[in-house]
Structures are given as C-alpha cells and as structure tokens.
C-alpha positions in Angstrom: 79.6 52.9 146.2 81.3 55.8 147.6 84.9 54.9 147.0 85.3 53.0 150.3 84.7 49.6 148.9 86.6 47.0 150.8 89.1 44.9 148.9 87.7 41.4 149.5 90.0 38.5 149.3 89.1 35.5 147.3 86.9 33.2 149.5 88.6 29.9 150.4 87.2 26.4 150.7 89.1 24.5 153.4 88.8 20.7 153.1 89.7 18.4 156.1 90.7 15.0 155.0 91.3 12.0 157.2 90.0 9.1 159.2 87.8 9.4 162.3 89.7 10.5 165.4 92.7 11.9 163.6 91.9 15.6 164.4 89.8 16.8 161.5 87.3 18.6 163.7 89.9 20.1 165.9 91.6 21.4 162.7 88.3 22.6 161.4 87.5 24.5 164.6 90.9 26.2 164.4 90.4 27.1 160.7 86.9 28.5 161.6 88.5 30.9 164.1 91.6 31.9 162.3 90.1 32.2 158.8 86.7 33.4 159.9 85.2 30.4 158.1 81.8 28.8 158.2 82.4 25.4 159.6 80.2 22.5 158.3 80.8 19.4 160.4 78.7 16.4 159.4 78.8 14.6 162.7 77.2 17.5 164.5 74.3 17.5 162.0 73.8 13.7 162.2 73.9 13.8 166.0 71.4 16.7 166.1 69.0 14.9 163.7 69.4 11.3 164.7 70.8 11.2 168.2 72.4 7.8 168.9 71.5 6.5 165.4 74.0 6.9 162.5 71.9 5.9 159.5 74.0 5.1 156.4 71.2 6.3 154.1 71.4 9.8 155.6 75.1 10.3 155.5 75.5 11.2 151.8 72.4 13.4 151.8 73.6 15.4 154.9 77.1 15.8 153.3 75.5 16.9 150.1 73.3 19.5 151.8 76.3 20.8 153.7 78.3 21.0 150.5 75.5 23.1 148.9 75.4 25.4 151.9 79.2 25.7 151.7 79.2 26.5 148.0 76.6 29.1 148.5 78.8 30.6 151.2 81.7 30.8 148.7 79.4 32.6 146.2 78.7 35.1 149.0 82.4 35.6 149.6 82.5 33.6 152.9 85.4 31.2 153.7 84.0 27.7 154.3 85.5 24.6 156.0 84.1 21.2 155.1 84.7 18.8 157.9 83.8 15.2 157.1 86.7 13.1 155.9 86.6 13.2 152.1 88.3 9.9 151.7 88.0 9.7 147.9 90.1 11.5 145.4 87.0 12.0 143.2 85.2 13.7 146.1 88.0 16.1 146.6 88.3 16.8 142.9 84.6 17.5 142.6 84.9 20.0 145.5 88.1 21.6 144.1 86.3 22.1 140.8 83.1 23.5 142.4 85.2 26.0 144.3 87.1 27.0 141.2 83.8 27.4 139.3 82.9 29.9 142.0 86.2 31.8 141.9 87.3 30.4 145.3 90.6 29.0 146.4 91.0 25.6 148.0 93.2 24.6 150.9 93.3 21.0 151.8 94.3 19.7 155.3 95.2 16.1 155.6 95.5 14.6 159.1 96.7 11.2 160.0 97.7 9.3 163.1 99.3 6.0 164.0 96.4 3.5 164.5 97.2 3.1 168.2 96.9 6.9 168.8 93.7 7.0 166.7 92.2 4.2 168.8 93.2 6.0 172.0 91.6 9.3 170.9 88.4 7.6 169.9 88.2 5.7 173.2 88.8 9.0 175.0 86.2 10.8 173.0 83.7 8.0 173.7 84.4 8.1 177.4 84.4 11.9 177.8 81.9 13.1 175.1 79.8 10.2 173.8 77.2 12.7 172.5 79.7 13.8 169.9 80.4 10.6 168.1 79.6 6.9 167.8 81.5 3.8 169.0 83.8 2.4 166.3 85.3 -1.1 166.2 88.9 -2.0 165.5 87.6 -3.8 162.4 85.9 -0.7 161.1 89.0 1.4 161.6 91.1 -1.2 159.7 88.5 -1.3 156.8 88.4 2.5 156.7 92.2 2.8 156.7 92.2 0.5 153.7 89.5 2.5 151.9 90.9 6.1 152.2 92.7 7.4 149.1 95.5 9.4 150.7 95.8 12.8 149.1 98.8 13.2 146.8 101.3 16.0 147.5 99.9 17.7 144.3 96.4 17.6 145.7 97.6 19.1 149.0 99.5 22.0 147.4 96.9 22.4 144.6 99.3 21.6 141.7 97.6 18.4 140.6 95.2 19.1 137.8 91.6 18.2 138.6 91.2 16.2 135.4 88.0 14.8 133.9 85.1 13.4 136.0 84.6 9.7 136.1 83.1 7.9 133.1 79.3 8.4 132.8 79.4 12.0 134.2 79.7 14.9 131.8 80.8 17.3 134.5 82.1 17.3 138.0 78.8 19.0 139.1 76.9 15.9 137.6 79.2 13.6 139.5 78.9 15.6 142.7 75.1 15.5 142.6 75.3 11.7 142.0 77.7 11.2 144.8 75.7 13.4 147.2 72.0 12.8 146.4 69.5 15.5 147.3 67.2 13.1 149.2 67.2 9.9 151.2 66.0 7.1 149.1 
C-alpha cells in the first residue's frame, strides 16, 4: 500500500432479539442505515421464496444460510445486522462466539412490547402490508412469549461470558451447524 491505508474499525454483528411485531425489523433498518450494515431479515427471504406459505422446515435453513452470509460479511470487514428474533440464549451465544472468532464486536438489541401493543401492531401490519408477514393468532403469541429466553443484562452489554456449548457439541460452531442445518430435510 502507499501509506494511505484506511483505519478500518472492527466489524460489528448487530443482533435483534424479540418477538414478532415488537420492532425488530424497524430497529434493523435503522441500524442498516446508521451503521452501514448488511441487513439480513429472514421474513423477507421466506416471503420471496414461499409467498403466502411459511414452511417450518425452511425456517432454520434460511436462518442458517443468512448467518453464513453474515459471518462472511464480518470476515470481509462489513457490519451485519441479523434480524430474526433469536429467542434462545444458546442461539445468541453461538453467534456471539462466531463473531468473536472472526474478530468482530457484537451489539445486541432487545425489543419488547406490552402484549396489547404487539397485537395492535401485528393487526395493523396485516391490514396495511400483508405481503410482509403472516397472520398470527393470540394463542401463538402467548406460546411464543412463554418460549423466549429474555436476554440478561450481561448478554445485552456483552459482559456475560459465552460459556461452553450445550452437551453433545464440542464447539459453538458444531452447535450452530446443528441448530441451523444446511438443507431442508
């Protein structure tokens, strides 16, 4: 180089965490603009590939492919925002470790709303932009609210250690590849 090398900041992986309709994609779009990040929003890919269908078998594979794209972006020095809920602590730990393995920082954004406001937003989205999402029942929202593992303050500020992967997985990469398989089975 000729001495004019730019000082590149460490790339950052931004994780949006939360239930449907709480504002994850709105936050991801803001991050995309402000941080010049590659935004990877699962619902946009599922809609493009499957239209009105939302096949459960494709969800994990699409998430996994987007994660691989995002990790490659980090390797290339690009900021990345992963926009698809990440309800499980192990999911977030695996992505934190993958980012660390690539010398990237992680910033986690957790969004939550009162159930009534969440329902209102989902109904509004379905009425105004049905092509961007799928109908969701109150029962599904209740089940999902019970299933999410709310991030700890230490996860959010990065001070919680990542720890060891779940039993049966030697590394977080192994666990990640198990959680997000490469093909639909």
